[in-house]
mmCIF entry with sequence, helices, sheets and N, C-alpha, C, O atoms, coordinates in Angstrom:
data_MODEL
# 
_entry.id   MODEL 
# 
_entity.id                         1 
_entity.type                       polymer 
_entity.pdbx_number_of_molecules   1 
# 
_entity_poly.entity_id                      1 
_entity_poly.type                           'polypeptide(L)' 
_entity_poly.nstd_linkage                   no 
_entity_poly.nstd_monomer                   no 
_entity_poly.pdbx_seq_one_letter_code       MKALKTFLKKSLILLLVIALNHLNAVAMVVDNPTQNAWNGAKRA 
_entity_poly.pdbx_seq_one_letter_code_can   MKALKTFLKKSLILLLVIALNHLNAVAMVVDNPTQNAWNGAKRA 
_entity_poly.pdbx_strand_id                 A 
# 
loop_
_entity_poly_seq.entity_id 
_entity_poly_seq.num 
_entity_poly_seq.mon_id 
_entity_poly_seq.hetero 
1 1  MET n 
1 2  LYS n 
1 3  ALA n 
1 4  LEU n 
1 5  LYS n 
1 6  THR n 
1 7  PHE n 
1 8  LEU n 
1 9  LYS n 
1 10 LYS n 
1 11 SER n 
1 12 LEU n 
1 13 ILE n 
1 14 LEU n 
1 15 LEU n 
1 16 LEU n 
1 17 VAL n 
1 18 ILE n 
1 19 ALA n 
1 20 LEU n 
1 21 ASN n 
1 22 HIS n 
1 23 LEU n 
1 24 ASN n 
1 25 ALA n 
1 26 VAL n 
1 27 ALA n 
1 28 MET n 
1 29 VAL n 
1 30 VAL n 
1 31 ASP n 
1 32 ASN n 
1 33 PRO n 
1 34 THR n 
1 35 GLN n 
1 36 ASN n 
1 37 ALA n 
1 38 TRP n 
1 39 ASN n 
1 40 GLY n 
1 41 ALA n 
1 42 LYS n 
1 43 ARG n 
1 44 ALA n 
# 
_struct_asym.id          A 
_struct_asym.entity_id   1 
# 
_struct_conf.conf_type_id            HELX_P 
_struct_conf.id                      HELX_P1 
_struct_conf.pdbx_PDB_helix_id       AA1 
_struct_conf.beg_label_comp_id       LYS 
_struct_conf.beg_label_asym_id       A 
_struct_conf.beg_label_seq_id        2 
_struct_conf.pdbx_beg_PDB_ins_code   ? 
_struct_conf.end_label_comp_id       ARG 
_struct_conf.end_label_asym_id       A 
_struct_conf.end_label_seq_id        43 
_struct_conf.pdbx_end_PDB_ins_code   ? 
_struct_conf.beg_auth_comp_id        LYS 
_struct_conf.beg_auth_asym_id        A 
_struct_conf.beg_auth_seq_id         2 
_struct_conf.end_auth_comp_id        ARG 
_struct_conf.end_auth_asym_id        A 
_struct_conf.end_auth_seq_id         43 
_struct_conf.pdbx_PDB_helix_class    1 
_struct_conf.details                 ? 
_struct_conf.pdbx_PDB_helix_length   42 
# 
_struct_conf_type.id          HELX_P 
_struct_conf_type.criteria    ? 
_struct_conf_type.reference   ? 
# 
loop_
_atom_site.group_PDB 
_atom_site.id 
_atom_site.type_symbol 
_atom_site.label_atom_id 
_atom_site.label_alt_id 
_atom_site.label_comp_id 
_atom_site.label_asym_id 
_atom_site.label_entity_id 
_atom_site.label_seq_id 
_atom_site.pdbx_PDB_ins_code 
_atom_site.Cartn_x 
_atom_site.Cartn_y 
_atom_site.Cartn_z 
_atom_site.occupancy 
_atom_site.B_iso_or_equiv 
_atom_site.pdbx_formal_charge 
_atom_site.auth_seq_id 
_atom_site.auth_comp_id 
_atom_site.auth_asym_id 
_atom_site.auth_atom_id 
_atom_site.pdbx_PDB_model_num 
ATOM 1   N N  . MET A 1 1  ? 104.084 99.417  56.939  1.00 0.00 ? 1  MET A N  1 
ATOM 2   C CA . MET A 1 1  ? 105.052 100.207 57.689  1.00 0.00 ? 1  MET A CA 1 
ATOM 3   C C  . MET A 1 1  ? 104.444 100.706 58.997  1.00 0.00 ? 1  MET A C  1 
ATOM 4   O O  . MET A 1 1  ? 105.081 100.651 60.049  1.00 0.00 ? 1  MET A O  1 
ATOM 5   N N  . LYS A 1 2  ? 103.214 101.189 58.920  1.00 0.00 ? 2  LYS A N  1 
ATOM 6   C CA . LYS A 1 2  ? 102.553 101.692 60.128  1.00 0.00 ? 2  LYS A CA 1 
ATOM 7   C C  . LYS A 1 2  ? 102.325 100.553 61.125  1.00 0.00 ? 2  LYS A C  1 
ATOM 8   O O  . LYS A 1 2  ? 102.466 100.728 62.335  1.00 0.00 ? 2  LYS A O  1 
ATOM 9   N N  . ALA A 1 3  ? 101.971 99.389  60.588  1.00 0.00 ? 3  ALA A N  1 
ATOM 10  C CA . ALA A 1 3  ? 101.737 98.235  61.453  1.00 0.00 ? 3  ALA A CA 1 
ATOM 11  C C  . ALA A 1 3  ? 103.023 97.852  62.181  1.00 0.00 ? 3  ALA A C  1 
ATOM 12  O O  . ALA A 1 3  ? 103.000 97.468  63.350  1.00 0.00 ? 3  ALA A O  1 
ATOM 13  N N  . LEU A 1 4  ? 104.135 97.962  61.474  1.00 0.00 ? 4  LEU A N  1 
ATOM 14  C CA . LEU A 1 4  ? 105.425 97.620  62.072  1.00 0.00 ? 4  LEU A CA 1 
ATOM 15  C C  . LEU A 1 4  ? 105.749 98.571  63.220  1.00 0.00 ? 4  LEU A C  1 
ATOM 16  O O  . LEU A 1 4  ? 106.223 98.147  64.274  1.00 0.00 ? 4  LEU A O  1 
ATOM 17  N N  . LYS A 1 5  ? 105.492 99.849  63.009  1.00 0.00 ? 5  LYS A N  1 
ATOM 18  C CA . LYS A 1 5  ? 105.748 100.850 64.056  1.00 0.00 ? 5  LYS A CA 1 
ATOM 19  C C  . LYS A 1 5  ? 104.893 100.563 65.283  1.00 0.00 ? 5  LYS A C  1 
ATOM 20  O O  . LYS A 1 5  ? 105.375 100.629 66.414  1.00 0.00 ? 5  LYS A O  1 
ATOM 21  N N  . THR A 1 6  ? 103.627 100.245 65.055  1.00 0.00 ? 6  THR A N  1 
ATOM 22  C CA . THR A 1 6  ? 102.724 99.933  66.164  1.00 0.00 ? 6  THR A CA 1 
ATOM 23  C C  . THR A 1 6  ? 103.234 98.707  66.918  1.00 0.00 ? 6  THR A C  1 
ATOM 24  O O  . THR A 1 6  ? 103.229 98.668  68.149  1.00 0.00 ? 6  THR A O  1 
ATOM 25  N N  . PHE A 1 7  ? 103.673 97.707  66.152  1.00 0.00 ? 7  PHE A N  1 
ATOM 26  C CA . PHE A 1 7  ? 104.182 96.476  66.750  1.00 0.00 ? 7  PHE A CA 1 
ATOM 27  C C  . PHE A 1 7  ? 105.422 96.759  67.596  1.00 0.00 ? 7  PHE A C  1 
ATOM 28  O O  . PHE A 1 7  ? 105.564 96.241  68.703  1.00 0.00 ? 7  PHE A O  1 
ATOM 29  N N  . LEU A 1 8  ? 106.312 97.588  67.059  1.00 0.00 ? 8  LEU A N  1 
ATOM 30  C CA . LEU A 1 8  ? 107.538 97.924  67.786  1.00 0.00 ? 8  LEU A CA 1 
ATOM 31  C C  . LEU A 1 8  ? 107.221 98.667  69.073  1.00 0.00 ? 8  LEU A C  1 
ATOM 32  O O  . LEU A 1 8  ? 107.832 98.418  70.112  1.00 0.00 ? 8  LEU A O  1 
ATOM 33  N N  . LYS A 1 9  ? 106.266 99.577  68.996  1.00 0.00 ? 9  LYS A N  1 
ATOM 34  C CA . LYS A 1 9  ? 105.867 100.339 70.189  1.00 0.00 ? 9  LYS A CA 1 
ATOM 35  C C  . LYS A 1 9  ? 105.317 99.401  71.254  1.00 0.00 ? 9  LYS A C  1 
ATOM 36  O O  . LYS A 1 9  ? 105.651 99.518  72.433  1.00 0.00 ? 9  LYS A O  1 
ATOM 37  N N  . LYS A 1 10 ? 104.467 98.464  70.823  1.00 0.00 ? 10 LYS A N  1 
ATOM 38  C CA . LYS A 1 10 ? 103.848 97.532  71.775  1.00 0.00 ? 10 LYS A CA 1 
ATOM 39  C C  . LYS A 1 10 ? 104.893 96.631  72.414  1.00 0.00 ? 10 LYS A C  1 
ATOM 40  O O  . LYS A 1 10 ? 104.858 96.394  73.622  1.00 0.00 ? 10 LYS A O  1 
ATOM 41  N N  . SER A 1 11 ? 105.823 96.127  71.607  1.00 0.00 ? 11 SER A N  1 
ATOM 42  C CA . SER A 1 11 ? 106.834 95.226  72.157  1.00 0.00 ? 11 SER A CA 1 
ATOM 43  C C  . SER A 1 11 ? 107.780 95.988  73.077  1.00 0.00 ? 11 SER A C  1 
ATOM 44  O O  . SER A 1 11 ? 108.302 95.428  74.041  1.00 0.00 ? 11 SER A O  1 
ATOM 45  N N  . LEU A 1 12 ? 108.001 97.275  72.777  1.00 0.00 ? 12 LEU A N  1 
ATOM 46  C CA . LEU A 1 12 ? 108.853 98.101  73.625  1.00 0.00 ? 12 LEU A CA 1 
ATOM 47  C C  . LEU A 1 12 ? 108.214 98.269  75.000  1.00 0.00 ? 12 LEU A C  1 
ATOM 48  O O  . LEU A 1 12 ? 108.881 98.149  76.027  1.00 0.00 ? 12 LEU A O  1 
ATOM 49  N N  . ILE A 1 13 ? 106.911 98.548  75.002  1.00 0.00 ? 13 ILE A N  1 
ATOM 50  C CA . ILE A 1 13 ? 106.167 98.714  76.255  1.00 0.00 ? 13 ILE A CA 1 
ATOM 51  C C  . ILE A 1 13 ? 106.193 97.403  77.041  1.00 0.00 ? 13 ILE A C  1 
ATOM 52  O O  . ILE A 1 13 ? 106.368 97.393  78.260  1.00 0.00 ? 13 ILE A O  1 
ATOM 53  N N  . LEU A 1 14 ? 106.015 96.294  76.310  1.00 0.00 ? 14 LEU A N  1 
ATOM 54  C CA . LEU A 1 14 ? 106.018 94.979  76.940  1.00 0.00 ? 14 LEU A CA 1 
ATOM 55  C C  . LEU A 1 14 ? 107.376 94.706  77.586  1.00 0.00 ? 14 LEU A C  1 
ATOM 56  O O  . LEU A 1 14 ? 107.459 94.198  78.704  1.00 0.00 ? 14 LEU A O  1 
ATOM 57  N N  . LEU A 1 15 ? 108.440 95.057  76.854  1.00 0.00 ? 15 LEU A N  1 
ATOM 58  C CA . LEU A 1 15 ? 109.792 94.865  77.381  1.00 0.00 ? 15 LEU A CA 1 
ATOM 59  C C  . LEU A 1 15 ? 110.007 95.697  78.638  1.00 0.00 ? 15 LEU A C  1 
ATOM 60  O O  . LEU A 1 15 ? 110.621 95.240  79.601  1.00 0.00 ? 15 LEU A O  1 
ATOM 61  N N  . LEU A 1 16 ? 109.497 96.914  78.617  1.00 0.00 ? 16 LEU A N  1 
ATOM 62  C CA . LEU A 1 16 ? 109.625 97.798  79.777  1.00 0.00 ? 16 LEU A CA 1 
ATOM 63  C C  . LEU A 1 16 ? 108.925 97.195  80.987  1.00 0.00 ? 16 LEU A C  1 
ATOM 64  O O  . LEU A 1 16 ? 109.462 97.195  82.095  1.00 0.00 ? 16 LEU A O  1 
ATOM 65  N N  . VAL A 1 17 ? 107.728 96.684  80.761  1.00 0.00 ? 17 VAL A N  1 
ATOM 66  C CA . VAL A 1 17 ? 106.950 96.078  81.848  1.00 0.00 ? 17 VAL A CA 1 
ATOM 67  C C  . VAL A 1 17 ? 107.692 94.874  82.416  1.00 0.00 ? 17 VAL A C  1 
ATOM 68  O O  . VAL A 1 17 ? 107.781 94.703  83.632  1.00 0.00 ? 17 VAL A O  1 
ATOM 69  N N  . ILE A 1 18 ? 108.223 94.041  81.521  1.00 0.00 ? 18 ILE A N  1 
ATOM 70  C CA . ILE A 1 18 ? 108.961 92.858  81.957  1.00 0.00 ? 18 ILE A CA 1 
ATOM 71  C C  . ILE A 1 18 ? 110.202 93.266  82.740  1.00 0.00 ? 18 ILE A C  1 
ATOM 72  O O  . ILE A 1 18 ? 110.522 92.674  83.771  1.00 0.00 ? 18 ILE A O  1 
ATOM 73  N N  . ALA A 1 19 ? 110.896 94.284  82.239  1.00 0.00 ? 19 ALA A N  1 
ATOM 74  C CA . ALA A 1 19 ? 112.109 94.759  82.909  1.00 0.00 ? 19 ALA A CA 1 
ATOM 75  C C  . ALA A 1 19 ? 111.778 95.283  84.308  1.00 0.00 ? 19 ALA A C  1 
ATOM 76  O O  . ALA A 1 19 ? 112.498 95.015  85.270  1.00 0.00 ? 19 ALA A O  1 
ATOM 77  N N  . LEU A 1 20 ? 110.683 96.032  84.404  1.00 0.00 ? 20 LEU A N  1 
ATOM 78  C CA . LEU A 1 20 ? 110.272 96.583  85.698  1.00 0.00 ? 20 LEU A CA 1 
ATOM 79  C C  . LEU A 1 20 ? 109.922 95.467  86.672  1.00 0.00 ? 20 LEU A C  1 
ATOM 80  O O  . LEU A 1 20 ? 110.301 95.512  87.842  1.00 0.00 ? 20 LEU A O  1 
ATOM 81  N N  . ASN A 1 21 ? 109.190 94.459  86.181  1.00 0.00 ? 21 ASN A N  1 
ATOM 82  C CA . ASN A 1 21 ? 108.822 93.333  87.035  1.00 0.00 ? 21 ASN A CA 1 
ATOM 83  C C  . ASN A 1 21 ? 110.064 92.599  87.511  1.00 0.00 ? 21 ASN A C  1 
ATOM 84  O O  . ASN A 1 21 ? 110.154 92.182  88.665  1.00 0.00 ? 21 ASN A O  1 
ATOM 85  N N  . HIS A 1 22 ? 111.033 92.445  86.591  1.00 0.00 ? 22 HIS A N  1 
ATOM 86  C CA . HIS A 1 22 ? 112.272 91.757  86.915  1.00 0.00 ? 22 HIS A CA 1 
ATOM 87  C C  . HIS A 1 22 ? 113.029 92.521  87.999  1.00 0.00 ? 22 HIS A C  1 
ATOM 88  O O  . HIS A 1 22 ? 113.530 91.931  88.956  1.00 0.00 ? 22 HIS A O  1 
ATOM 89  N N  . LEU A 1 23 ? 113.104 93.837  87.833  1.00 0.00 ? 23 LEU A N  1 
ATOM 90  C CA . LEU A 1 23 ? 113.795 94.673  88.815  1.00 0.00 ? 23 LEU A CA 1 
ATOM 91  C C  . LEU A 1 23 ? 113.108 94.577  90.171  1.00 0.00 ? 23 LEU A C  1 
ATOM 92  O O  . LEU A 1 23 ? 113.761 94.534  91.214  1.00 0.00 ? 23 LEU A O  1 
ATOM 93  N N  . ASN A 1 24 ? 111.784 94.545  90.137  1.00 0.00 ? 24 ASN A N  1 
ATOM 94  C CA . ASN A 1 24 ? 110.999 94.436  91.363  1.00 0.00 ? 24 ASN A CA 1 
ATOM 95  C C  . ASN A 1 24 ? 111.328 93.135  92.088  1.00 0.00 ? 24 ASN A C  1 
ATOM 96  O O  . ASN A 1 24 ? 111.523 93.120  93.303  1.00 0.00 ? 24 ASN A O  1 
ATOM 97  N N  . ALA A 1 25 ? 111.388 92.042  91.325  1.00 0.00 ? 25 ALA A N  1 
ATOM 98  C CA . ALA A 1 25 ? 111.685 90.734  91.895  1.00 0.00 ? 25 ALA A CA 1 
ATOM 99  C C  . ALA A 1 25 ? 113.089 90.727  92.492  1.00 0.00 ? 25 ALA A C  1 
ATOM 100 O O  . ALA A 1 25 ? 113.306 90.203  93.584  1.00 0.00 ? 25 ALA A O  1 
ATOM 101 N N  . VAL A 1 26 ? 114.041 91.317  91.764  1.00 0.00 ? 26 VAL A N  1 
ATOM 102 C CA . VAL A 1 26 ? 115.420 91.379  92.251  1.00 0.00 ? 26 VAL A CA 1 
ATOM 103 C C  . VAL A 1 26 ? 115.485 92.196  93.538  1.00 0.00 ? 26 VAL A C  1 
ATOM 104 O O  . VAL A 1 26 ? 116.163 91.814  94.493  1.00 0.00 ? 26 VAL A O  1 
ATOM 105 N N  . ALA A 1 27 ? 114.777 93.318  93.555  1.00 0.00 ? 27 ALA A N  1 
ATOM 106 C CA . ALA A 1 27 ? 114.766 94.177  94.733  1.00 0.00 ? 27 ALA A CA 1 
ATOM 107 C C  . ALA A 1 27 ? 114.188 93.430  95.931  1.00 0.00 ? 27 ALA A C  1 
ATOM 108 O O  . ALA A 1 27 ? 114.673 93.577  97.053  1.00 0.00 ? 27 ALA A O  1 
ATOM 109 N N  . MET A 1 28 ? 113.158 92.635  95.693  1.00 0.00 ? 28 MET A N  1 
ATOM 110 C CA . MET A 1 28 ? 112.533 91.869  96.768  1.00 0.00 ? 28 MET A CA 1 
ATOM 111 C C  . MET A 1 28 ? 113.511 90.841  97.321  1.00 0.00 ? 28 MET A C  1 
ATOM 112 O O  . MET A 1 28 ? 113.628 90.675  98.535  1.00 0.00 ? 28 MET A O  1 
ATOM 113 N N  . VAL A 1 29 ? 114.212 90.154  96.425  1.00 0.00 ? 29 VAL A N  1 
ATOM 114 C CA . VAL A 1 29 ? 115.164 89.123  96.839  1.00 0.00 ? 29 VAL A CA 1 
ATOM 115 C C  . VAL A 1 29 ? 116.297 89.749  97.641  1.00 0.00 ? 29 VAL A C  1 
ATOM 116 O O  . VAL A 1 29 ? 116.741 89.199  98.649  1.00 0.00 ? 29 VAL A O  1 
ATOM 117 N N  . VAL A 1 30 ? 116.758 90.907  97.177  1.00 0.00 ? 30 VAL A N  1 
ATOM 118 C CA . VAL A 1 30 ? 117.846 91.598  97.867  1.00 0.00 ? 30 VAL A CA 1 
ATOM 119 C C  . VAL A 1 30 ? 117.349 92.144  99.205  1.00 0.00 ? 30 VAL A C  1 
ATOM 120 O O  . VAL A 1 30 ? 118.071 92.136  100.202 1.00 0.00 ? 30 VAL A O  1 
ATOM 121 N N  . ASP A 1 31 ? 116.116 92.612  99.205  1.00 0.00 ? 31 ASP A N  1 
ATOM 122 C CA . ASP A 1 31 ? 115.552 93.258  100.385 1.00 0.00 ? 31 ASP A CA 1 
ATOM 123 C C  . ASP A 1 31 ? 115.207 92.249  101.481 1.00 0.00 ? 31 ASP A C  1 
ATOM 124 O O  . ASP A 1 31 ? 115.244 92.580  102.666 1.00 0.00 ? 31 ASP A O  1 
ATOM 125 N N  . ASN A 1 32 ? 114.876 91.039  101.089 1.00 0.00 ? 32 ASN A N  1 
ATOM 126 C CA . ASN A 1 32 ? 114.385 90.050  102.037 1.00 0.00 ? 32 ASN A CA 1 
ATOM 127 C C  . ASN A 1 32 ? 115.366 89.735  103.167 1.00 0.00 ? 32 ASN A C  1 
ATOM 128 O O  . ASN A 1 32 ? 114.985 89.813  104.335 1.00 0.00 ? 32 ASN A O  1 
ATOM 129 N N  . PRO A 1 33 ? 116.617 89.382  102.859 1.00 0.00 ? 33 PRO A N  1 
ATOM 130 C CA . PRO A 1 33 ? 117.560 89.102  103.956 1.00 0.00 ? 33 PRO A CA 1 
ATOM 131 C C  . PRO A 1 33 ? 117.762 90.312  104.856 1.00 0.00 ? 33 PRO A C  1 
ATOM 132 O O  . PRO A 1 33 ? 117.883 90.180  106.074 1.00 0.00 ? 33 PRO A O  1 
ATOM 133 N N  . THR A 1 34 ? 117.796 91.492  104.244 1.00 0.00 ? 34 THR A N  1 
ATOM 134 C CA . THR A 1 34 ? 117.957 92.727  105.018 1.00 0.00 ? 34 THR A CA 1 
ATOM 135 C C  . THR A 1 34 ? 116.787 92.886  105.969 1.00 0.00 ? 34 THR A C  1 
ATOM 136 O O  . THR A 1 34 ? 116.955 93.224  107.141 1.00 0.00 ? 34 THR A O  1 
ATOM 137 N N  . GLN A 1 35 ? 115.603 92.635  105.445 1.00 0.00 ? 35 GLN A N  1 
ATOM 138 C CA . GLN A 1 35 ? 114.381 92.754  106.242 1.00 0.00 ? 35 GLN A CA 1 
ATOM 139 C C  . GLN A 1 35 ? 114.415 91.750  107.395 1.00 0.00 ? 35 GLN A C  1 
ATOM 140 O O  . GLN A 1 35 ? 114.085 92.083  108.533 1.00 0.00 ? 35 GLN A O  1 
ATOM 141 N N  . ASN A 1 36 ? 114.817 90.524  107.084 1.00 0.00 ? 36 ASN A N  1 
ATOM 142 C CA . ASN A 1 36 ? 114.885 89.484  108.103 1.00 0.00 ? 36 ASN A CA 1 
ATOM 143 C C  . ASN A 1 36 ? 115.894 89.841  109.182 1.00 0.00 ? 36 ASN A C  1 
ATOM 144 O O  . ASN A 1 36 ? 115.633 89.659  110.372 1.00 0.00 ? 36 ASN A O  1 
ATOM 145 N N  . ALA A 1 37 ? 117.041 90.348  108.765 1.00 0.00 ? 37 ALA A N  1 
ATOM 146 C CA . ALA A 1 37 ? 118.087 90.729  109.716 1.00 0.00 ? 37 ALA A CA 1 
ATOM 147 C C  . ALA A 1 37 ? 117.588 91.862  110.602 1.00 0.00 ? 37 ALA A C  1 
ATOM 148 O O  . ALA A 1 37 ? 117.820 91.869  111.811 1.00 0.00 ? 37 ALA A O  1 
ATOM 149 N N  . TRP A 1 38 ? 116.902 92.814  109.988 1.00 0.00 ? 38 TRP A N  1 
ATOM 150 C CA . TRP A 1 38 ? 116.373 93.967  110.718 1.00 0.00 ? 38 TRP A CA 1 
ATOM 151 C C  . TRP A 1 38 ? 115.349 93.513  111.753 1.00 0.00 ? 38 TRP A C  1 
ATOM 152 O O  . TRP A 1 38 ? 115.364 93.965  112.898 1.00 0.00 ? 38 TRP A O  1 
ATOM 153 N N  . ASN A 1 39 ? 114.446 92.603  111.329 1.00 0.00 ? 39 ASN A N  1 
ATOM 154 C CA . ASN A 1 39 ? 113.429 92.096  112.252 1.00 0.00 ? 39 ASN A CA 1 
ATOM 155 C C  . ASN A 1 39 ? 114.079 91.320  113.391 1.00 0.00 ? 39 ASN A C  1 
ATOM 156 O O  . ASN A 1 39 ? 113.659 91.426  114.543 1.00 0.00 ? 39 ASN A O  1 
ATOM 157 N N  . GLY A 1 40 ? 115.103 90.543  113.062 1.00 0.00 ? 40 GLY A N  1 
ATOM 158 C CA . GLY A 1 40 ? 115.819 89.781  114.079 1.00 0.00 ? 40 GLY A CA 1 
ATOM 159 C C  . GLY A 1 40 ? 116.495 90.706  115.073 1.00 0.00 ? 40 GLY A C  1 
ATOM 160 O O  . GLY A 1 40 ? 116.496 90.443  116.276 1.00 0.00 ? 40 GLY A O  1 
ATOM 161 N N  . ALA A 1 41 ? 117.067 91.784  114.570 1.00 0.00 ? 41 ALA A N  1 
ATOM 162 C CA . ALA A 1 41 ? 117.771 92.743  115.429 1.00 0.00 ? 41 ALA A CA 1 
ATOM 163 C C  . ALA A 1 41 ? 116.778 93.449  116.348 1.00 0.00 ? 41 ALA A C  1 
ATOM 164 O O  . ALA A 1 41 ? 117.083 93.742  117.503 1.00 0.00 ? 41 ALA A O  1 
ATOM 165 N N  . LYS A 1 42 ? 115.595 93.714  115.822 1.00 0.00 ? 42 LYS A N  1 
ATOM 166 C CA . LYS A 1 42 ? 114.577 94.402  116.631 1.00 0.00 ? 42 LYS A CA 1 
ATOM 167 C C  . LYS A 1 42 ? 114.081 93.486  117.748 1.00 0.00 ? 42 LYS A C  1 
ATOM 168 O O  . LYS A 1 42 ? 113.791 93.944  118.854 1.00 0.00 ? 42 LYS A O  1 
ATOM 169 N N  . ARG A 1 43 ? 113.984 92.181  117.449 1.00 0.00 ? 43 ARG A N  1 
ATOM 170 C CA . ARG A 1 43 ? 113.502 91.226  118.443 1.00 0.00 ? 43 ARG A CA 1 
ATOM 171 C C  . ARG A 1 43 ? 114.534 91.012  119.541 1.00 0.00 ? 43 ARG A C  1 
ATOM 172 O O  . ARG A 1 43 ? 114.180 90.828  120.706 1.00 0.00 ? 43 ARG A O  1 
ATOM 173 N N  . ALA A 1 44 ? 115.784 91.035  119.178 1.00 0.00 ? 44 ALA A N  1 
ATOM 174 C CA . ALA A 1 44 ? 116.872 90.710  120.115 1.00 0.00 ? 44 ALA A CA 1 
ATOM 175 C C  . ALA A 1 44 ? 116.931 91.700  121.277 1.00 0.00 ? 44 ALA A C  1 
ATOM 176 O O  . ALA A 1 44 ? 117.786 91.573  122.153 1.00 0.00 ? 44 ALA A O  1 
# 
């Protein structure tokens, strides 16, 4: 039973890390065109 709890805690942390990385990647993808547009506007 204790081993199961430890396992669940570890997988929960792992899921959180994966979710955070995923959100980071999504934010980067969303941010990239905005960044490019902003840089283009500054150059113009």
